[in-house]
Each structure stands twice: as C-alpha cells, then as structure tokens.
C-alpha positions, 0 to 999 in steps of 0.5 A, a space after each residue: 316513739 312519739 308523745 303528742 300534747 293538745 290542749 284549748 280545744 274548747 269543744 262545743 256543740 256550736 263548733 262542729 268544725 273543731 271537732 272534726 279537726 279532732 276527731 282528724 288529728 285522732 285518725 292521722 297524728 295521734 293513732 298509734 303515738 304512744 302517749 298523747 296529752 290533753 292539758 286542759 279546756 278540752 271542752 269548753 265546758 263540762 257540768 258533771 260527767 251524767 250529762 252525756 251530750 251526743 258530742 261528748 259520747 262521739 269524743 269518748 268513743 273515739 278516744 277509746 278507739 285510739 286508747 284500744 289501740 295502745 296509745 296510753 291517754 291522759 287527760 289535764 282538768 282547765 279552768 272550763 272542765 275542772 269537772 270531769 270525772 272518772 266516769 268520763 275518762 274511763 269510758 275514753 280510756 283516758 287517766 286523769 292527772 293532777 295540775 300540776 304534774 312531773 312525767 319524765 319525758 324520753 329523759 327529760 323531766 317535764 312539768 305540765 300543767 293547765 296554765 291558769 295557776 300562772 296567771 297570778 296578776 288576776 287576783 279576781 281570777 285566782 279567787 273564783 279559781 281557789 273556790 271552784 276546784 274546792 272539792 266541798 264546792 264541785 261536789 255542792 255543784 254536781 249535787 244541783 240538778 243537770 238543767 241547773 248546772 246547765 244554767 249555771 254554766 251559761 252564766 259563768 261563761 257570759 260573766 268571765 267573757 264579759 270580766 275578761 274583755 276588760 282586762 289588760 292583755 298583760 293581766 291574762 298572760 302569765 306571770 314571768 317569777 310564778 313560772 320559775 318558782 314552779 319550776 323551781 319548786 318542782 326541779 324541772 328545765 321544761 314546762 308545757 302549758 296551755 290555756 293562755 292562747 300564745 303558742 310559743 316556746 320560751 327561753 329562759 333562767 330557772 335553777 340556774 340554768 337554761 330553761 324552756 317554757 313551751 305554750 300550746 295553742 288554741 284550736 279555733 283558727 288552727 290546730 295546734 298539737 307538740 310533738 315529742 320524740 327521743 333525741 330531739 327537740 321539741 317541735 310545736 305544730 300548726 295546721 288549718 282547721 279543717 278535717 284532715 280525713 
C-alpha cells in the first residue's frame, strides 16, 4: 500500500515540460498506488470549469485513467486554482478536499493543507485570500464572461508577482506559531502542505509531543513527491524535471 502527495505543479501551456513530467509521473509512479493527493496550485491559474483548454482536458483524461485503474484521487485548492469545481473533479475522477482536512494515514492522523493560510505574517495576502474564498465573490467572478475572467487572471498574476518581489523572505514563509496552532486545533502530530516552494521535513513540538511538518516541493526544476507506506517513515523524493516515459 502506498499513498503519494504532490503540490505546486503550476501547470500551464507555457511549461509543457512540467505537463510531460506530470504525465510521466502518473504513468510510472501514481498508477496502481492506493491514493494520490494533490494539495493545491495544481494549475497556475483556474478561472472556471467551463474554460476547458486542451491542457486541462489532457490532464483530466490522464487523471481519470489513473482513477479508473483503482487509485483514489484527491484534489485541494491552492491560491492559484481555488475556482476548480466539481465538474472538473468529476471529469478527472477526483474528490475535492476542504482546506484543511485531517486524514487517517495508515494509523497516523495527518493534517493536509495547501499552506497559504499558514503565512499569517503576510497580512495583505491574507485579506486578499479571505476575499477570494468568499462564496459570493467566487460566484460573482464565475458569472462574468470567460474573456473577462481570463484578463482578470492575467492581471492578478502580474500584481502578485510584482508584490512578491518586494516582500521579505520570512513574510512569504509559514508562521511557526500558526503551524503549532493549527496542529493543536486538529489534535495531530503530522502536517503535510505545499505553497512555500521550500521542500523539507521539519521537526517541532505540538500538543506537548514531538511533531513533524512535511513541506512538498514545487515542480519548476525538479519533480517532488512524498511517498507514504504503512509502518515506514514518509519519504520526500525528487527527480529531474523531464519526461520519464
């Protein structure tokens, strides 16, 4: 039995190398495993399930093939693709997860998050996040014509990149106290998340006991994934970003 975790692929048309790497990963690593979790920022941008670009359709078909083969697929929203809906998940054979979600991972309760909500030092972003996650705001966005939403996505990306260039590194990372707060709120000793693009395994204290925070890597120069098997220490793995099929 094996469960895999990935995040922050930022799939987009301008990076076919990442798409090829993902399709190879599905074929060589994910097919036949028990579960695959995708913890946000799967796509660089998502403006509604009605867009249906060739890239989106290719990815949906590839995921559905893995799902049809018996692997359970789970998808969590990130800060880039929080408008992914049930229609896409149905086409991909995936289940949409709330952020945060606690799962039983071979006997160990494990908290799953995208990770952006842990970056509480970035107050400006947290206000933006709260606004964008408001169901009324999302409905208003989705009701706009497709071309308007495409333009809006480009503008938001440009603004985000410009603002992040001027921010201190510490502001863009998780707040350690918030990590402990979330783990204690959910009564867990293990947290898995992405978002920060700083893959690592951190030891800490939560609930008065040793705890562990596992950060998934982004797919820019490497393929990153976490492999979890019963009775074994979770293994954070990486490989060169190139098609492996």
